[in-house]
N, C-alpha and C positions, 0 to 999 in steps of 0.2 A: 502493498502501501505507500508506503512512504519513498520506495520511487520510484511510482508513475506521481505522483504531490512535488518532487524537486524535479521528473521531467516537465510536466506544466513549467511550473518556475523555471526552470533553463530557457525553454521555449518562449514562455511571456518577458522573459528578460532580454532575449539575445533579437526579439521582433520592438523590445524600447530603443536597444542600442539601435535598430534599422531605420527607428522615426527619426531620431535624435541625429542622426547621420546627417539623413536627406535634409533636416530642419535647420541643422545647422552649415549645412553646404550650399543650401540655397542665397541666402542671405552674404554668403561667403567669397561671394561672386564679385559681389562690391562693396562691402561695408568688411572690414577688419579680418585682409584673408589672408593674412601674417598668423593670427591667430586661428582662425575659423576653418581653414582649409586641413593643415595634420588634426586637428581634432575631428573635421568629419572623417578622411583618410583610415583612422586608424575605427573609430565607434564604427564605419563602415566594414570592416574587413573583422573584427571584433563578433559583428553581426553573424557574417557571412561562417565564421571560424562554428561561430555555435551552433550554428542551423536555424538560420530566421526563419520560419514559415513566409515572411515580408522579403524573399529574397530580392527582388526588384527594385522594393524602396532602398535596400542594404548598396545594392549595383550603385543605383542613380546617386545615391549618397556620394560614396566612395568615387563617383565619377565624378560630383561635381565638386569634392574636395579637390583632387587632382587637379580640374579645371582651374580653380582659383589659386592653387601654386602657381599656373602657365600663365596664369595671367597678371599676378603678380613676378616672377621672374620676365617677362617680358616687359611690362610696365619699368620695372628697374633697369632693365639693359636698356633699353629707349632711352631714359632720362641720365643718363649715368651715373643712376644709383642715388637719386634726387627726386623724390617723386611729390615735393609741394616746393615751389619756389617760390621765394615771398620776396623775392627782387626786383621780380617784373614790372 
């Protein structure tokens, strides 16, 4: 009996990680991508490893996290490391 309860608890926790990954990856595309991107990637990967029933949401959160890091890298590279130019 306790094994079935712990399995349901683990699945619910993994589902929560998948949803959190998606919800942090989405705003991470525009805001605070240096923080939200890596968190979305880690949560999405953890949800997939733990066997979430919301696999698509975990993959989407993972992809959004990676996309936010790519956007951060591109904006940093094209502006030579300066994200906000105050003297313009």
